[in-house]
C-alpha positions as CSV (number, residue, x, y, z in Angstrom):
1,M,-20.0,-91.9,-83.2
2,S,-20.3,-91.4,-86.9
3,N,-17.4,-90.3,-89.0
4,R,-19.4,-87.1,-89.9
5,K,-19.6,-86.1,-86.2
6,V,-15.9,-86.9,-85.6
7,F,-15.0,-84.8,-88.6
8,A,-17.3,-81.9,-87.5
9,A,-15.8,-81.9,-84.0
10,A,-12.2,-82.1,-85.3
11,L,-12.9,-79.2,-87.8
12,C,-14.3,-77.1,-84.9
13,M,-11.2,-77.7,-82.8
14,V,-8.8,-76.9,-85.7
15,T,-10.5,-73.7,-86.8
16,M,-11.2,-72.2,-83.4
17,P,-8.8,-69.6,-81.9
18,A,-6.8,-70.9,-78.9
19,A,-8.6,-68.5,-76.5
20,V,-12.0,-69.9,-77.5
21,L,-10.7,-73.5,-77.0
22,A,-9.4,-72.6,-73.6
23,Q,-12.8,-71.2,-72.7
24,T,-14.9,-74.0,-74.1
25,S,-12.9,-76.7,-72.3
26,Q,-14.1,-75.2,-69.0
27,Y,-17.8,-75.7,-69.6
28,T,-18.9,-78.9,-67.9
29,A,-22.0,-80.6,-66.7
30,A,-21.9,-83.3,-64.0
31,L,-24.6,-86.0,-64.3
32,A,-26.5,-87.5,-61.4
33,Q,-26.3,-91.0,-63.1
34,P,-23.6,-92.3,-65.4
35,L,-24.3,-92.9,-69.1
36,A,-24.2,-96.4,-70.4
37,T,-22.1,-95.4,-73.4
38,P,-20.3,-92.2,-74.4
39,R,-22.4,-89.8,-76.6
40,D,-22.0,-86.6,-78.5
41,I,-25.0,-84.4,-77.8
42,F,-26.2,-81.2,-79.5
43,A,-28.1,-79.0,-77.1
44,R,-29.4,-76.0,-78.9
45,E,-26.3,-74.8,-80.9
46,N,-23.7,-76.4,-78.6
47,M,-21.9,-79.8,-79.0
48,W,-21.2,-81.7,-75.8
49,H,-19.1,-84.9,-75.5
50,C,-20.6,-86.9,-72.6
51,K,-19.0,-89.9,-71.0
52,D,-19.7,-91.6,-67.7
53,M,-20.9,-88.8,-65.4
54,T,-19.5,-85.8,-67.2
55,C,-20.3,-83.7,-70.3
56,L,-17.7,-81.4,-71.7
57,L,-18.5,-78.6,-74.2
58,V,-16.5,-79.2,-77.3
59,S,-17.8,-76.5,-79.5
60,R,-17.7,-72.7,-79.4
61,P,-20.1,-71.7,-76.6
62,I,-23.4,-70.2,-77.9
63,N,-25.8,-69.1,-75.1
64,V,-24.3,-71.9,-73.0
65,T,-25.1,-70.2,-69.7
66,S,-28.8,-70.0,-70.4
67,A,-31.2,-72.1,-68.4
68,T,-32.8,-73.3,-71.6
69,T,-29.5,-74.7,-72.9
70,C,-29.0,-76.4,-69.6
71,S,-32.6,-77.9,-69.7
72,V,-32.1,-79.1,-73.3
73,L,-28.9,-81.0,-72.2
74,R,-30.6,-82.4,-69.1
75,R,-33.5,-83.8,-71.2
76,Q,-31.0,-85.8,-73.2
77,V,-28.7,-87.0,-70.4
78,G,-30.8,-86.9,-67.2
79,A,-30.5,-84.8,-64.0
80,L,-27.4,-82.6,-63.5
81,T,-25.6,-82.0,-60.3
82,F,-23.3,-79.3,-61.7
83,Y,-23.5,-77.0,-64.8
84,G,-21.1,-74.2,-65.8
85,T,-17.4,-73.5,-65.2
86,S,-15.4,-73.7,-62.0
87,E,-15.3,-69.9,-62.0
88,H,-19.0,-69.5,-62.8
89,P,-21.1,-72.5,-61.7
90,M,-24.8,-72.3,-62.2
91,E,-26.6,-71.1,-59.0
92,A,-28.4,-73.9,-57.0
93,A,-31.9,-72.4,-57.7
94,D,-31.1,-72.1,-61.5
95,L,-29.8,-75.7,-61.5
96,A,-33.0,-76.9,-59.8
97,K,-35.0,-75.1,-62.6
98,C,-32.8,-76.7,-65.2
99,N,-33.6,-80.1,-63.6
100,G,-37.3,-79.4,-63.8
101,S,-38.0,-78.6,-60.2
102,S,-39.2,-75.3,-58.8
103,G,-36.8,-75.5,-55.9
104,R,-39.6,-75.3,-53.4
């Protein structure tokens, strides 16, 4: 990871209110296949830190619940088996759409 990305992520974490940090730490995506190396990924306006089989949202959430944001992340890391928060997981039909299938 470049120093610029590390600095940007650190700056986001320092300047965000505690309530937002608590909220963002809950957004996750579980990958169907592990990544070879950890990666920071920008999906639309959201920054995710992905390692092994999990991506965690590390920025302030912006339209993070949209199917489009899910699809942008999926195109960069592969199929997802979970997307959302433990309180509000993406519905199975929406996750199938995110993964590029019609669910039929």
